[in-house]
Every structure is written in C-alpha cells, then in structure tokens.
C-alpha positions as a Python dict, from the first residue, in 0.01 Angstrom:
ca = {
    (1, 'M'): (0, 0, 0),
    (2, 'H'): (-379, -27, -68),
    (3, 'I'): (-377, 58, -445),
    (4, 'V'): (-115, -227, -477),
    (5, 'R'): (-334, -496, -315),
    (6, 'R'): (-633, -403, -493),
    (7, 'H'): (-406, -452, -862),
    (8, 'L'): (-325, -777, -745),
    (9, 'Y'): (-648, -864, -656),
    (10, 'N'): (-759, -745, -952),
    (11, 'E'): (-529, -942, -1154),
    (12, 'W'): (-588, -1276, -988),
    (13, 'A'): (-920, -1458, -1022),
    (14, 'Y'): (-1140, -1472, -709),
    (15, 'N'): (-1218, -1748, -496),
    (16, 'K'): (-1628, -1703, -529),
    (17, 'Y'): (-1665, -1755, -173),
    (18, 'S'): (-1424, -1562, -16),
    (19, 'A'): (-1278, -1205, -74),
    (20, 'A'): (-922, -1324, -108),
    (21, 'P'): (-757, -1487, -373),
    (22, 'T'): (-694, -1851, -291),
    (23, 'W'): (-302, -2014, -348),
    (24, 'S'): (-400, -2229, -643),
    (25, 'T'): (-578, -1908, -827),
    (26, 'M'): (-263, -1658, -761),
    (27, 'W'): (35, -1916, -800),
    (28, 'G'): (-162, -2094, -1128),
    (29, 'G'): (-153, -1715, -1241),
    (30, 'I'): (260, -1715, -1261),
    (31, 'R'): (282, -2101, -1360),
    (32, 'G'): (280, -2087, -1703),
    (33, 'N'): (218, -2409, -1839),
    (34, 'D'): (367, -2764, -1693),
    (35, 'T'): (681, -2771, -1918),
    (36, 'D'): (786, -2445, -1803),
    (37, 'M'): (850, -2592, -1449),
    (38, 'I'): (1059, -2345, -1229),
    (39, 'K'): (1315, -2543, -1031),
    (40, 'A'): (1396, -2427, -683),
    (41, 'G'): (1788, -2409, -835),
    (42, 'D'): (1679, -2164, -1105),
    (43, 'I'): (1608, -1926, -813),
    (44, 'M'): (1754, -1948, -541),
    (45, 'V'): (2026, -1731, -420),
    (46, 'K'): (2386, -1876, -494),
    (47, 'N'): (2650, -1933, -224),
    (48, 'P'): (2463, -1731, 60),
    (49, 'Y'): (2582, -1572, 352),
    (50, 'S'): (2615, -1827, 650),
    (51, 'I'): (2792, -1857, 993),
    (52, 'E'): (2932, -2130, 1168),
    (53, 'A'): (2736, -2256, 1480),
    (54, 'G'): (3050, -2168, 1709),
    (55, 'R'): (3087, -1819, 1619),
    (56, 'K'): (2945, -1536, 1827),
    (57, 'V'): (2610, -1378, 1781),
    (58, 'A'): (2735, -1020, 1752),
    (59, 'L'): (2917, -1128, 1432),
    (60, 'A'): (2646, -1288, 1298),
    (61, 'R'): (2408, -987, 1395),
    (62, 'L'): (2682, -739, 1237),
    (63, 'T'): (2695, -940, 899),
    (64, 'M'): (2321, -959, 850),
    (65, 'L'): (2340, -563, 923),
    (66, 'R'): (2605, -495, 707),
    (67, 'H'): (2415, -716, 430),
    (68, 'N'): (2099, -604, 492),
    (69, 'I'): (1998, -959, 516),
    (70, 'G'): (1759, -1059, 752),
    (71, 'G'): (1861, -1446, 841),
    (72, 'M'): (2157, -1677, 779),
    (73, 'P'): (2217, -2063, 769),
    (74, 'V'): (2383, -2166, 985),
    (75, 'V'): (2640, -2470, 921),
    (76, 'D'): (2942, -2677, 1072),
    (77, 'E'): (3307, -2677, 971),
    (78, 'T'): (3215, -2897, 630),
    (79, 'G'): (2876, -2690, 497),
    (80, 'V'): (2642, -2896, 648),
    (81, 'I'): (2331, -2692, 756),
    (82, 'L'): (2262, -2675, 1116),
    (83, 'G'): (1989, -2455, 1161),
    (84, 'I'): (1928, -2047, 1068),
    (85, 'I'): (1927, -1735, 1258),
    (86, 'T'): (1780, -1423, 1215),
    (87, 'L'): (1814, -1051, 1310),
    (88, 'R'): (1460, -1135, 1533),
    (89, 'D'): (1679, -1371, 1727),
    (90, 'T'): (1958, -1176, 1799),
    (91, 'D'): (1680, -896, 1925),
    (92, 'L'): (1513, -1127, 2125),
    (93, 'A'): (1823, -1223, 2296),
    (94, 'G'): (1871, -887, 2436),
    (95, 'A'): (2132, -623, 2476),
    (96, 'D'): (2400, -837, 2644),
    (97, 'T'): (2474, -1107, 2385),
    (98, 'S'): (2842, -1112, 2407),
    (99, 'N'): (2887, -1441, 2556),
    (100, 'L'): (2637, -1574, 2304),
    (101, 'K'): (2731, -1819, 2017),
    (102, 'V'): (2519, -1896, 1721),
    (103, 'E'): (2426, -2226, 1797),
    (104, 'D'): (2260, -2086, 2131),
    (105, 'L'): (2012, -1866, 1985),
    (106, 'M'): (1981, -2040, 1599),
    (107, 'S'): (1613, -2214, 1535),
    (108, 'R'): (1697, -2611, 1466),
    (109, 'D'): (1340, -2673, 1291),
    (110, 'L'): (1442, -2661, 905),
    (111, 'V'): (1234, -2702, 615),
    (112, 'T'): (1474, -2752, 302),
    (113, 'A'): (1474, -2831, -71),
    (114, 'A'): (1646, -2980, -300),
    (115, 'V'): (1831, -2838, -597),
    (116, 'D'): (1556, -3021, -848),
    (117, 'T'): (1250, -2924, -599),
    (118, 'D'): (961, -2747, -773),
    (119, 'A'): (939, -2364, -684),
    (120, 'R'): (574, -2368, -615),
    (121, 'E'): (629, -2627, -340),
    (122, 'V'): (930, -2407, -167),
    (123, 'A'): (683, -2108, -227),
    (124, 'R'): (366, -2310, -67),
    (125, 'S'): (645, -2434, 226),
    (126, 'M'): (697, -2085, 313),
    (127, 'V'): (334, -1973, 332),
    (128, 'E'): (253, -2282, 550),
    (129, 'T'): (558, -2246, 798),
    (130, 'G'): (582, -1867, 807),
    (131, 'Y'): (971, -1931, 717),
    (132, 'Q'): (1098, -1618, 472),
    (133, 'R'): (1434, -1829, 360),
    (134, 'I'): (1431, -2198, 276),
    (135, 'P'): (1801, -2342, 270),
    (136, 'V'): (1884, -2525, -73),
    (137, 'V'): (2070, -2846, 24),
    (138, 'D'): (2285, -3133, -132),
    (139, 'A'): (2251, -3477, -73),
    (140, 'D'): (2498, -3479, 163),
    (141, 'N'): (2278, -3182, 377),
    (142, 'R'): (2530, -2934, 259),
    (143, 'L'): (2455, -2586, 198),
    (144, 'I'): (2416, -2460, -168),
    (145, 'G'): (2191, -2175, -186),
    (146, 'L'): (1867, -2017, -35),
    (147, 'V'): (1532, -1905, -145),
    (148, 'T'): (1399, -1645, -40),
    (149, 'Q'): (1097, -1432, -4),
    (150, 'T'): (1216, -1169, -230),
    (151, 'S'): (1337, -1455, -501),
    (152, 'I'): (1033, -1589, -519),
    (153, 'V'): (851, -1243, -532),
    (154, 'K'): (1102, -1173, -792),
    (155, 'V'): (991, -1470, -1033),
    (156, 'A'): (663, -1413, -948),
    (157, 'S'): (699, -1048, -1115),
    (158, 'E'): (861, -1158, -1382),
    (159, 'R'): (625, -1451, -1475),
    (160, 'L'): (232, -1232, -1396),
    (161, 'P'): (39, -1204, -1704),
}
C-alpha cells in the first residue's frame, strides 16, 4: 500500500507548503484539455440496481451482497429517487431487520448530478461529502445512473499521463 501511495504522489505535483498533493493538482493531472471534458453521463453506471422504498431491508441487503455493491438508490414506483441505502445502514440496524422497510433506514440527504454535470464536479462532491456514490437523475428527478468511486478511479487511471 505504501508503495502505491508513494507512486501516486510522485506522479502528481506537490503543493509546496504541504506533503500531500492538492485537489486541483491531482485532478489537473487527469483533466486533459478543456475541450475534452468528461460528463457524469459518460462515466455513470447505467441502469444501476435500485430498490423501492416500501420493500424489506432484508431484500435490499441480499441484493447488495449478491451483486457485490455497497449501496443502492431508493426510488418510488415511478423511478423518482428518494434516498440511498447502504450495507453499512443495514449493519448498523442490528440483527433483526425483518420488520424494517428500506424507507426506515435509507439516507434522505442526497447529492445528485445531471447527465451533463462535469465529472470533476461530481468527484469534488464525493470528496467534500464523503459519499461513495452520486445518483444521476433526469429533469424529473428520476434515476438514470449512478457515479461511483470506482467509475471515477477508472477514468482517472485511463487518463493519467
């Protein structure tokens, strides 16, 4: 792990007043030129797993474990995003979640993005909020995709010099 960290730090420009690279220098290394802007729609997971708010927590947990995902958007019957539920939410709920519905545990505090949102802005929101996934929604707030930390890292690894 230490070797990887040193390697990445050597690749990026250092802020001369700190030992760690700054956000702008890290993203600047993968940004490319301004005409080659990456949008949230370019990197999002299309048609991500989601669950309706009225479903059981046990089903949400089973779905996340079965598909190796850490969280899913929670939607209503029409696909409008209402929140996000994570494996951590289900772990913190305790052993007996048989009577709980997804809406009882989901996080309602959302940060969403539009398809044409700059991927740098989405990544910056993830860093600032600590969220690992940002739902991509249409004009009617219906879920159309999900930008994950993995999708950000994948783009970064493809574009690093």
